[in-house]
RODO-2510 file (C-alpha; in nm, 4 decimals, decimal comma):
residues 170
     n   res          X          Y          Z
     1     x    -2,9415     0,7589     0,7911
     2     x    -2,6041     0,7234     0,9748
     3     x    -2,5896     0,5323     1,2943
     4     x    -2,3225     0,5636     1,5519
     5     x    -2,0922     0,2926     1,6811
     6     x    -2,1713     0,2034     2,0418
     7     x    -1,9820     0,4422     2,2667
     8     x    -1,7837     0,1674     2,4434
     9     x    -1,6699     0,0145     2,1179
    10     x    -1,5802     0,3633     1,9677
    11     x    -1,3834     0,4604     2,2799
    12     x    -1,2072     0,1292     2,2931
    13     x    -1,1066     0,1459     1,9379
    14     x    -0,9845     0,5037     1,9655
    15     x    -0,7897     0,4495     2,2793
    16     x    -0,6454     0,1005     2,2007
    17     x    -0,5454     0,1738     1,8508
    18     x    -0,4739     0,4418     1,6107
    19     x    -0,6390     0,5244     1,2737
    20     x    -0,7034     0,3164     0,9745
    21     x    -0,4328     0,3102     0,7220
    22     x    -0,4111     0,2126     0,3580
    23     x    -0,1888    -0,0473     0,2152
    24     x    -0,0146    -0,1037    -0,1139
    25     x    -0,2207    -0,3913    -0,2304
    26     x    -0,2440    -0,5008    -0,5971
    27     x    -0,5323    -0,6479    -0,7862
    28     x    -0,6635    -0,6809    -1,1384
    29     x    -0,9853    -0,7474    -1,3151
    30     x    -1,2543    -0,5749    -1,5021
    31     x    -1,5178    -0,3284    -1,3718
    32     x    -1,4589    -0,0210    -1,1727
    33     x    -1,3448    -0,2224    -0,8739
    34     x    -1,1980    -0,5190    -1,0643
    35     x    -1,4994    -0,7591    -1,0495
    36     x    -1,3586    -1,0984    -1,0226
    37     x    -0,9963    -1,1790    -1,1002
    38     x    -0,8326    -1,0121    -0,7942
    39     x    -0,6014    -1,2137    -0,5790
    40     x    -0,5189    -1,1987    -0,1941
    41     x    -0,5285    -1,3539     0,1601
    42     x    -0,6352    -1,1994     0,4901
    43     x    -0,6011    -1,3171     0,8516
    44     x    -0,9609    -1,2911     0,9690
    45     x    -1,0112    -1,1956     1,3306
    46     x    -1,3179    -1,2673     1,5249
    47     x    -1,6039    -1,4062     1,3228
    48     x    -1,4594    -1,4268     0,9737
    49     x    -1,3116    -1,7182     0,7997
    50     x    -0,9581    -1,8459     0,8617
    51     x    -0,6630    -1,7394     0,6410
    52     x    -0,6039    -1,9713     0,3496
    53     x    -0,9431    -2,1408     0,3809
    54     x    -1,2519    -2,1208     0,1613
    55     x    -1,4757    -1,8273     0,2698
    56     x    -1,8393    -1,8989     0,1800
    57     x    -2,0456    -1,6035     0,0602
    58     x    -2,4269    -1,6581     0,0510
    59     x    -2,7444    -1,4606     0,0896
    60     x    -2,9861    -1,4251     0,3894
    61     x    -3,2620    -1,1880     0,4916
    62     x    -3,1572    -0,9110     0,7437
    63     x    -3,4104    -0,7061     0,9480
    64     x    -3,4432    -0,3715     0,7789
    65     x    -3,1998    -0,4470     0,4899
    66     x    -3,3621    -0,7256     0,2929
    67     x    -3,1402    -0,9860     0,1229
    68     x    -2,7731    -0,9285     0,2085
    69     x    -2,4565    -1,1205     0,1678
    70     x    -2,3526    -1,3184     0,4623
    71     x    -2,0471    -1,5403     0,5602
    72     x    -2,0625    -1,9122     0,6329
    73     x    -2,1964    -1,8349     0,9986
    74     x    -2,4574    -1,6032     0,8664
    75     x    -2,2977    -1,2813     0,9620
    76     x    -2,3650    -0,9773     0,7552
    77     x    -2,0852    -0,8870     0,5083
    78     x    -2,0048    -0,5237     0,4542
    79     x    -1,8163    -0,2910     0,2216
    80     x    -1,6050     0,0273     0,3070
    81     x    -1,6550     0,3355     0,0968
    82     x    -1,2803     0,4220     0,1667
    83     x    -1,1667     0,1124    -0,0282
    84     x    -1,0676     0,1986    -0,3818
    85     x    -0,9775    -0,0015    -0,6846
    86     x    -1,0536    -0,3440    -0,4980
    87     x    -0,7837    -0,2622    -0,2428
    88     x    -0,8543    -0,2493     0,1333
    89     x    -0,8021     0,0750     0,3248
    90     x    -0,8884    -0,0957     0,6587
    91     x    -0,5965    -0,2102     0,8722
    92     x    -0,4843    -0,2091     1,2400
    93     x    -0,7771    -0,0803     1,4631
    94     x    -1,0077    -0,0740     1,1861
    95     x    -0,9564    -0,4416     1,1006
    96     x    -1,0202    -0,5240     1,4649
    97     x    -1,3696    -0,3689     1,4455
    98     x    -1,4221    -0,4696     1,0861
    99     x    -1,2540    -0,8067     1,0429
   100     x    -1,1691    -0,8752     0,6629
   101     x    -1,3342    -1,1905     0,5169
   102     x    -1,0108    -1,3896     0,4272
   103     x    -0,9454    -1,6901     0,2124
   104     x    -1,0744    -1,7895    -0,1303
   105     x    -1,4352    -1,7135    -0,2047
   106     x    -1,7116    -1,9580    -0,2728
   107     x    -2,0500    -1,8429    -0,3791
   108     x    -2,3652    -2,0276    -0,2465
   109     x    -2,7245    -1,9729    -0,1910
   110     x    -2,7987    -1,6637    -0,4086
   111     x    -2,4505    -1,5067    -0,4180
   112     x    -2,3141    -1,4634    -0,7685
   113     x    -1,9855    -1,6457    -0,8353
   114     x    -1,9054    -1,3962    -1,1217
   115     x    -1,8902    -1,1189    -0,8719
   116     x    -1,6552    -1,3046    -0,6318
   117     x    -1,2853    -1,2284    -0,6286
   118     x    -0,9897    -1,1771    -0,3836
   119     x    -0,7373    -0,9022    -0,3231
   120     x    -0,4029    -0,9090    -0,1523
   121     x    -0,3810    -0,7144     0,1640
   122     x    -0,0656    -0,5301     0,2617
   123     x     0,0214    -0,7918     0,5088
   124     x     0,0148    -1,0651     0,2361
   125     x    -0,3100    -1,2167     0,3449
   126     x    -0,6035    -1,2779     0,0917
   127     x    -0,9328    -1,0980     0,1273
   128     x    -1,2622    -1,1920    -0,0439
   129     x    -1,4092    -0,9242    -0,2753
   130     x    -1,7610    -0,9140    -0,4134
   131     x    -1,8385    -0,6772    -0,7166
   132     x    -1,4762    -0,5634    -0,6475
   133     x    -1,5427    -0,4427    -0,2943
   134     x    -1,3291    -0,6173    -0,0162
   135     x    -1,5683    -0,7741     0,2307
   136     x    -1,5756    -0,7413     0,6094
   137     x    -1,7783    -0,8527     0,9043
   138     x    -1,8674    -0,6137     1,1927
   139     x    -1,7606    -0,6902     1,5508
   140     x    -2,0742    -0,5130     1,6723
   141     x    -2,2960    -0,7839     1,5131
   142     x    -2,3422    -1,0244     1,8027
   143     x    -2,5435    -1,2882     1,6078
   144     x    -2,6363    -1,3897     1,2506
   145     x    -2,8849    -1,1702     1,0718
   146     x    -2,7805    -0,8479     1,2520
   147     x    -2,6811    -0,5507     1,0429
   148     x    -2,5694    -0,3054     1,3137
   149     x    -2,2779    -0,2016     1,0897
   150     x    -2,4983    -0,0759     0,8107
   151     x    -2,4860     0,3007     0,7261
   152     x    -2,2124     0,3650     0,9972
   153     x    -1,9506     0,6307     0,9310
   154     x    -1,6424     0,4659     1,1012
   155     x    -1,2643     0,4902     1,0177
   156     x    -1,2966     0,7747     0,7734
   157     x    -1,5984     0,6605     0,5532
   158     x    -1,9275     0,4827     0,5455
   159     x    -1,9908     0,1035     0,5773
   160     x    -2,2776    -0,0713     0,3936
   161     x    -2,4208    -0,4224     0,3570
   162     x    -2,4444    -0,5564     0,0007
   163     x    -2,7314    -0,6934    -0,1877
   164     x    -2,6546    -1,0016    -0,4040
   165     x    -2,6488    -0,7915    -0,7060
   166     x    -2,3550    -0,5968    -0,5614
   167     x    -2,5503    -0,2752    -0,4830
   168     x    -2,5616    -0,1046    -0,1384
   169     x    -2,8241    -0,2521     0,0898
   170     x    -3,0360    -0,0293     0,3082
***
């Protein structure tokens, strides 16, 4: 089931900024999305970690989604179906609504260290990946434990929370 972004947020994003663009990031590693082994850094707006720091990825229960990955503040982490090969396709206005989780990843509380990695964004920052998917928080989640960004079609593709095994939550 696909939810819609709150109207005010959608209008603000559409008027304030253009579309989401891809970058020329590079990554390496095994698996379909380079599980582990990627490299990168990302300037994390809003709720995500600060650039260059350690971004903690752990697991928490989220209403309606079960066990999902969360950042150090307990905010749900999402992946973007438009991302390919471990590279982010979310920049500009997209990254304002879906701030990338930046820094070097550290697994805690049920997150699997073997699934963590990083990817370099086109702006030279490092973004944390899990099972090869670049990770993001969602500006619409106002408090820890919310999953308002799950199953949303936004900026050209769907967004999903992740279970600790790397599968789509929902």
